C-alpha positions as CSV (number, residue, x, y, z in Angstrom):
1,M,142.9,180.8,169.8
2,T,146.1,182.8,170.1
3,S,149.4,181.0,169.5
4,P,152.3,181.4,172.0
5,D,154.3,183.1,169.2
6,T,151.8,185.8,168.4
7,A,150.8,186.7,172.0
8,P,154.0,188.5,172.8
9,T,153.9,190.3,169.5
10,K,150.4,191.5,170.1
11,H,151.3,192.6,173.6
12,A,154.3,194.6,172.3
13,A,152.2,196.2,169.6
14,S,149.5,197.2,172.2
15,A,152.1,198.6,174.5
16,L,153.7,200.6,171.7
17,Y,150.3,202.0,170.7
18,R,149.5,203.1,174.2
19,A,153.0,204.7,174.6
20,I,152.5,206.6,171.3
21,W,149.0,207.7,172.5
22,R,150.6,209.1,175.6
23,W,153.0,211.2,173.6
24,H,150.2,212.3,171.4
25,F,148.2,213.4,174.4
26,Y,151.1,215.4,175.8
27,A,151.7,217.1,172.5
28,G,148.1,218.1,172.2
29,L,148.1,219.4,175.8
30,I,151.1,221.7,174.9
31,V,150.0,223.0,171.5
32,A,146.1,223.1,171.5
33,P,145.5,226.6,173.0
34,V,148.2,228.4,171.0
35,L,147.7,226.4,167.8
36,L,144.0,227.4,167.9
37,V,145.0,231.1,168.1
38,M,147.5,230.7,165.3
39,A,144.9,229.0,163.0
40,I,142.4,231.7,163.6
41,T,144.9,234.6,163.1
42,G,146.5,232.9,160.2
43,S,143.1,232.6,158.5
44,I,142.6,236.3,158.9
45,Y,146.0,237.2,157.5
46,L,145.4,235.0,154.5
47,F,142.8,237.5,153.4
48,N,144.7,240.6,154.6
49,T,144.2,242.7,151.4
50,E,140.5,241.9,151.1
51,I,139.9,242.6,154.8
52,D,141.8,245.9,154.8
53,D,140.0,247.0,151.6
54,W,136.7,246.3,153.3
55,L,137.3,247.8,156.7
56,N,139.5,250.8,155.6
57,R,138.1,251.6,152.2
58,D,138.5,255.4,152.7
59,T,142.3,255.1,152.9
60,R,142.7,252.1,150.5
61,F,141.3,253.7,147.3
62,V,141.6,257.1,145.7
63,T,138.6,259.1,144.4
64,A,140.5,261.5,142.2
65,Q,142.8,260.1,139.5
66,G,145.1,261.9,137.1
67,P,148.8,262.7,136.6
68,A,150.7,262.1,139.8
69,M,152.5,264.9,141.5
70,P,156.1,264.5,142.6
71,V,156.5,262.1,145.5
72,S,158.2,264.7,147.7
73,H,154.9,266.6,147.5
74,W,153.1,263.5,148.8
75,I,155.5,263.4,151.7
76,A,154.8,267.1,152.5
77,A,151.1,266.5,152.5
78,A,151.5,263.5,154.8
79,Q,153.7,265.4,157.2
80,A,151.2,268.2,157.4
81,A,148.6,265.7,158.5
82,Q,151.0,263.7,160.7
83,P,154.2,265.3,161.9
84,G,157.2,263.0,162.3
85,M,160.2,261.4,160.7
86,V,159.5,259.9,157.3
87,A,160.7,256.3,157.0
88,S,159.4,255.2,153.6
89,V,156.9,255.7,150.8
90,D,154.9,253.0,149.0
91,L,154.3,253.9,145.4
92,P,151.0,252.3,144.2
93,A,151.0,249.7,141.4
94,T,147.6,250.8,140.0
95,P,146.1,254.3,139.6
96,D,143.1,253.5,141.9
97,R,145.4,253.1,145.0
98,P,146.9,255.9,147.1
99,G,150.5,256.4,148.0
100,I,151.4,255.4,151.5
101,V,153.8,257.5,153.6
102,S,155.1,255.8,156.7
103,I,155.9,258.3,159.5
104,A,157.5,257.7,162.9
105,P,156.0,260.3,165.2
106,A,157.8,261.7,168.3
107,K,155.7,259.3,170.4
108,G,153.8,256.2,169.7
109,E,153.6,253.6,166.9
110,P,154.5,254.3,163.3
111,V,151.7,255.9,161.3
112,E,150.8,255.2,157.7
113,V,149.3,258.2,155.9
114,A,147.4,257.6,152.6
115,V,147.8,260.4,150.0
116,E,146.1,260.8,146.7
117,P,149.0,261.0,144.2
118,A,147.2,263.5,141.9
119,T,145.7,266.0,144.4
120,M,148.1,265.3,147.3
121,H,145.0,265.1,149.5
122,A,145.7,263.2,152.8
123,L,142.9,260.6,152.9
124,G,143.6,259.5,156.5
125,S,146.1,257.7,158.6
126,T,146.2,254.3,160.3
127,V,148.4,252.6,162.8
128,G,149.1,249.1,161.4
129,A,149.3,247.4,164.8
130,D,145.8,248.7,165.6
131,T,144.0,247.3,162.6
132,L,142.4,243.8,162.6
133,V,144.9,242.5,160.1
134,G,147.8,244.1,162.0
135,M,146.7,242.6,165.3
136,A,146.2,239.2,163.7
137,R,149.7,239.4,162.3
138,E,151.3,240.3,165.6
139,I,149.3,237.6,167.5
140,H,150.2,235.0,164.9
141,R,153.9,235.9,165.2
142,S,154.4,236.5,168.9
143,L,151.0,236.4,170.8
144,T,151.8,240.1,171.4
145,M,154.4,238.9,174.0
146,G,157.5,239.9,172.1
147,T,160.5,237.5,172.1
148,L,158.9,235.2,174.7
149,G,155.8,234.9,172.5
150,R,157.8,234.2,169.4
151,R,159.6,231.3,171.3
152,I,156.2,229.9,172.4
153,V,154.9,230.0,168.8
154,E,158.0,228.3,167.5
155,L,157.8,225.6,170.2
156,V,154.1,225.0,169.4
157,A,155.1,224.6,165.7
158,C,157.7,222.0,166.6
159,W,155.3,220.0,168.9
160,T,152.6,220.1,166.2
161,L,155.0,218.0,164.0
162,V,155.1,215.4,166.9
163,M,151.3,215.5,167.1
164,I,151.0,214.8,163.4
165,A,153.5,211.9,163.4
166,T,152.0,210.2,166.5
167,G,148.5,210.9,165.2
168,L,149.2,209.2,161.9
169,Y,150.6,206.2,163.8
170,L,147.4,206.0,165.9
171,W,145.2,206.3,162.8
172,W,147.0,203.7,160.8
173,P,144.6,200.9,159.9
174,R,145.4,197.6,161.6
175,G,144.0,194.1,160.9
176,M,143.2,192.2,157.7
177,T,139.8,193.8,157.0
178,F,140.0,197.2,155.2
179,D,137.1,199.6,155.7
180,L,136.9,203.2,154.5
181,G,134.7,204.0,157.6
182,G,136.8,205.5,160.3
183,V,139.9,205.6,158.0
184,I,139.0,207.9,155.1
185,V,135.5,209.0,156.1
186,P,133.9,209.2,159.6
187,R,131.3,206.6,160.6
188,F,128.4,208.8,161.2
189,R,126.3,205.9,162.5
190,L,128.4,206.0,165.7
191,R,127.6,208.2,168.6
192,G,129.4,209.9,171.5
193,R,133.2,209.6,171.9
194,L,133.6,207.1,169.1
195,L,132.1,209.4,166.5
196,W,134.3,212.3,167.6
197,K,137.3,209.9,167.5
198,D,136.5,209.2,163.8
199,I,136.1,212.9,163.0
200,H,139.4,213.7,164.7
201,A,141.3,210.9,163.0
202,V,139.9,211.4,159.5
203,T,140.3,215.2,159.6
204,G,143.9,214.8,160.6
205,V,144.6,212.5,157.7
206,W,143.1,214.8,155.2
207,V,144.9,218.0,156.4
208,A,148.2,216.5,157.8
209,A,150.3,217.2,154.7
210,L,149.1,220.8,154.5
211,I,149.7,221.4,158.2
212,V,153.3,220.1,157.8
213,F,153.8,222.3,154.8
214,Q,152.5,225.4,156.8
215,I,154.9,224.6,159.7
216,L,158.0,224.0,157.5
217,T,157.4,227.2,155.5
218,G,156.7,229.2,158.6
219,L,159.8,228.1,160.6
220,P,162.2,230.2,158.6
221,W,160.7,233.3,160.3
222,A,161.1,231.7,163.8
223,G,163.6,233.2,166.1
224,V,165.8,230.2,166.9
225,Q,165.1,227.9,164.0
226,G,165.0,230.7,161.5
227,A,168.4,231.9,162.5
228,I,169.8,228.4,162.2
229,M,168.3,228.0,158.8
230,R,169.6,231.4,157.6
231,Q,173.1,230.6,158.9
232,G,172.9,227.2,157.3
233,V,172.0,228.3,153.8
234,T,174.5,231.2,154.1
235,W,177.3,228.9,155.2
236,A,176.5,226.4,152.4
237,G,176.5,229.2,149.8
238,I,172.9,228.7,148.9
239,G,171.5,231.8,150.6
240,Y,171.8,235.5,149.9
241,P,174.9,236.6,147.9
242,S,177.6,237.3,150.5
243,R,179.3,240.7,150.0
244,G,181.0,241.2,153.4
245,A,180.0,243.2,156.4
246,E,179.2,246.6,155.0
247,S,176.7,248.1,157.4
248,V,173.6,247.2,159.6
249,P,171.4,244.3,158.6
250,M,168.6,245.2,156.2
251,K,165.8,244.2,158.6
252,S,166.8,247.1,160.9
253,V,166.2,249.7,158.2
254,V,163.7,248.3,155.7
255,K,160.2,247.3,156.9
256,D,159.1,243.8,155.9
257,A,162.4,242.9,154.3
258,P,162.3,239.5,152.6
259,W,163.6,236.5,154.5
260,T,166.7,236.1,152.3
261,L,167.9,239.7,152.8
262,A,166.7,240.3,156.3
263,D,170.2,239.8,157.8
264,A,172.1,240.9,154.6
265,P,174.4,243.9,155.3
266,M,173.2,247.2,153.8
267,P,175.5,249.0,151.4
268,Q,176.6,252.6,152.4
269,S,176.5,255.9,150.7
270,S,179.8,257.6,149.8
271,T,180.3,260.7,152.0
272,E,182.6,262.3,149.4
273,H,179.6,264.0,147.9
274,A,178.2,265.1,151.3
275,G,177.8,268.8,152.1
276,H,176.1,269.8,148.8
277,G,173.2,271.4,150.7
278,Q,172.2,268.1,152.2
279,S,172.0,267.3,155.9
280,A,173.7,264.1,157.1
281,T,170.7,262.7,159.0
282,G,168.2,260.3,157.4
283,G,164.7,261.5,156.9
284,D,165.7,265.2,156.8
285,A,164.6,267.8,154.2
286,A,167.5,266.9,151.9
287,G,166.7,263.2,152.1
288,I,163.1,263.9,151.2
289,A,164.1,266.2,148.4
290,G,166.3,263.5,146.9
291,V,163.3,261.2,146.6
292,D,162.1,262.6,143.3
293,G,165.4,261.9,141.6
294,I,165.4,258.3,142.8
295,V,161.8,257.8,141.6
296,E,162.8,259.2,138.2
297,A,165.8,257.0,138.0
298,L,163.6,254.0,138.7
299,R,161.0,255.2,136.1
300,V,163.8,255.4,133.5
301,G,164.7,251.8,134.4
302,G,161.1,250.7,133.8
303,I,159.9,250.6,137.4
304,T,156.9,252.9,137.7
305,G,155.1,251.7,140.8
306,G,154.3,248.8,143.1
307,Y,157.4,249.3,145.2
308,R,158.5,250.7,148.6
309,L,161.1,253.4,148.7
310,T,162.9,253.5,152.1
311,L,164.7,256.8,152.9
312,P,168.3,256.9,154.0
313,A,169.0,256.2,157.7
314,G,172.0,258.2,158.9
315,P,174.8,260.0,157.0
316,K,175.9,256.7,155.2
317,G,172.4,255.4,154.6
318,V,171.0,254.7,151.2
319,Y,167.7,254.9,149.4
320,T,166.3,251.4,149.1
321,A,163.7,250.5,146.5
322,S,162.0,247.2,147.4
323,I,159.9,245.3,144.9
324,Y,158.4,242.2,146.6
325,P,155.5,240.9,144.5
326,D,153.3,237.9,145.3
327,Q,155.5,235.7,143.1
328,P,159.0,235.9,144.5
329,Q,160.6,235.5,141.1
330,G,159.9,239.2,140.6
331,Q,161.8,240.3,143.8
332,R,164.2,243.2,143.2
333,T,166.0,245.3,145.7
334,L,167.9,248.4,144.5
335,Y,170.2,250.6,146.6
336,F,171.0,254.2,145.7
337,D,173.6,256.6,147.1
338,R,171.9,259.3,149.1
339,Y,174.2,262.0,147.9
340,S,174.9,261.3,144.2
341,G,171.7,259.4,143.5
342,K,173.6,256.7,141.6
343,L,172.6,253.0,141.8
344,I,175.0,251.2,144.1
345,R,173.7,247.7,143.7
346,E,170.7,245.7,142.7
347,T,169.8,242.2,144.0
348,R,167.3,240.0,142.2
349,Y,165.7,236.7,143.0
350,A,168.0,235.1,140.5
351,D,170.9,236.2,142.7
352,Y,169.7,234.2,145.6
353,G,171.1,230.7,146.2
354,W,168.7,227.8,145.5
355,G,168.1,227.3,149.2
356,A,166.9,230.9,149.7
357,R,164.8,230.8,146.5
358,A,163.0,227.7,147.8
359,I,162.3,229.3,151.1
360,E,161.1,232.5,149.5
361,L,158.7,230.4,147.3
362,G,157.5,228.5,150.4
363,V,156.8,231.8,152.3
364,Q,154.6,233.1,149.5
365,L,152.7,229.9,149.3
366,H,152.4,229.9,153.1
367,M,150.8,233.3,153.1
368,G,148.4,232.4,150.2
369,N,150.0,234.9,147.8
370,Y,151.5,232.8,145.0
371,F,148.6,231.8,142.8
372,G,145.8,234.0,144.0
373,R,142.5,233.1,145.5
374,A,143.0,229.3,145.0
375,N,146.2,229.6,147.1
376,Q,144.3,231.4,149.8
377,I,141.6,228.7,149.9
378,L,144.2,225.9,149.9
379,M,146.0,227.4,152.9
380,L,142.6,228.0,154.7
381,I,141.8,224.3,154.6
382,P,144.4,223.3,157.2
383,C,143.5,226.3,159.4
384,I,139.9,225.0,159.5
385,G,141.2,221.5,159.9
386,I,143.2,222.6,163.0
387,V,140.2,224.1,164.6
388,L,138.2,220.9,164.0
389,L,141.1,218.7,165.3
390,I,141.4,220.7,168.5
391,L,137.6,220.8,169.1
392,S,137.2,217.1,168.5
393,G,140.3,216.3,170.6
394,V,139.0,218.3,173.6
395,I,135.6,216.7,173.3
396,M,137.1,213.2,173.2
397,W,139.3,213.9,176.2
398,W,136.4,215.4,178.2
399,K,134.2,212.4,177.6
400,R,136.8,210.0,178.9
401,R,138.3,212.2,181.7
402,P,137.5,211.2,185.3
403,A,136.3,214.2,187.2
404,G,139.1,216.3,188.7
405,R,141.9,214.4,186.9
406,L,144.2,215.2,183.9
407,A,143.5,211.7,182.6
408,A,146.8,211.3,180.7
409,P,147.1,207.9,179.1
410,P,148.9,205.5,181.6
411,K,152.6,205.0,181.3
412,V,153.5,201.7,179.7
413,P,156.5,199.9,181.3
414,G,158.7,198.2,178.8
415,A,157.0,199.5,175.7
416,P,159.2,199.0,172.6
417,V,159.7,202.7,171.7
418,L,163.5,202.7,171.1
419,G,163.0,203.6,167.4
420,A,160.6,206.4,168.2
421,L,163.0,207.8,170.8
422,V,165.8,207.8,168.3
423,I,163.7,209.8,165.8
424,V,162.5,212.2,168.5
425,G,166.1,212.6,169.7
426,I,167.3,213.5,166.2
427,A,164.4,216.0,165.9
428,G,165.5,217.5,169.2
429,I,168.9,218.1,167.8
430,L,167.6,219.6,164.5
431,L,165.1,221.7,166.4
432,P,166.9,222.9,169.5
433,L,163.9,224.6,171.2
434,F,162.0,221.4,170.7
435,G,164.9,219.5,172.3
436,L,164.9,221.7,175.4
437,S,161.1,221.2,175.7
438,L,161.6,217.4,175.6
439,I,163.9,217.6,178.6
440,A,161.4,219.8,180.5
441,L,158.5,217.5,179.6
442,F,160.5,214.4,180.8
443,I,161.1,216.1,184.2
444,L,157.4,217.1,184.4
445,D,156.3,213.5,183.6
446,R,158.6,212.1,186.3
447,A,157.2,214.5,188.8
448,I,153.6,213.6,187.9
449,M,154.3,209.9,188.1
450,A,156.1,210.4,191.5
451,A,153.1,212.4,192.8
452,G,150.7,209.8,191.6
453,G,152.7,207.0,193.3
454,K,152.7,208.8,196.6
455,K,148.9,209.4,196.3
456,H,148.2,205.7,195.9
457,A,150.8,204.5,198.5
């Protein structure tokens, strides 16, 4: 028998449960298709080196080893195979790998030419965007839709946080009797929708923390939220070392610049040494000829390979040597004057503020780089979990869905959701794109409810 005091409490709890379920449904409706694509492409990119080595072996390994010829000769061999403007050269970390010369042709996408360092033989060329790994990366970042796609991906990431929070609330065990079945492990004796509900809930519990970690470590690269985070750590003095506005941001010159330095202003070459037989345009013959001197300066400093050397861009451009290993503690960026060849500045991981260091560490863990194969497998687990969550969620919805209807959980009048609304409101402020989507969803929900009311009138 239910006492008068407990009946209202149970009714309020039931109403809150159904209201949270409604939000969980809408979040799933928004994120499921894109999140599925992101999980699959993210899984591919976790193993990018292994996949590229398998699919493009002819251009990923050298057959002839020996003393390396000057890097300017590699560039000449690459340009003979692929005419165009040279942007950068990747010097291999091990003798079994080729040098990679990145060339921007007169038309089309940038081309990467693999060259044997000892023989200067051009092994072949690839367009990064056309490889499996390159396509997976672009889809993962922007769905191949440019800025619009990046905003969609960011929005999906934000709404996934809502799905996890509401899903954990729906999963939370209620009642006095504790049973592992349906809480920690699925109850496989069940059939139909109830079994899929168990699979959905239990999978979510096991992978929730890793999914949240993936989202939080991926958001720094998002267009809106990433810019806010970068401005925040810079303003607080815990980002990249501020040196004033010197030139263009690094990301406009250096391919795959680290998050911390992407917007950092590039230093400039001193033009007082210009005119010594050198042209004042980046990527010209003089800029290429100067590469060997920079490589030698780096060798003297103990850096013999495993870095990218970006050629100067423009008369005030600089040579930029970028060392970005899997463990960010080894990050180094060195800038050399294009005319004198002197080192202008070096930035190391230790020079970053603690906020930027934490984000760089998170990025490497996110991509499965930091501690090798175990890191890849750990980050693969939530990707597989996401696929299973979406599959089981769709099956549950389909089994309870009346034919021809969306079958959203019914609106619960008077549900005690003030606390949840406050939390969601704060999240909307911290995540502006998410906040805008909340407004849009509210308008859509009102329209659906109004249409449903007219239909039943």
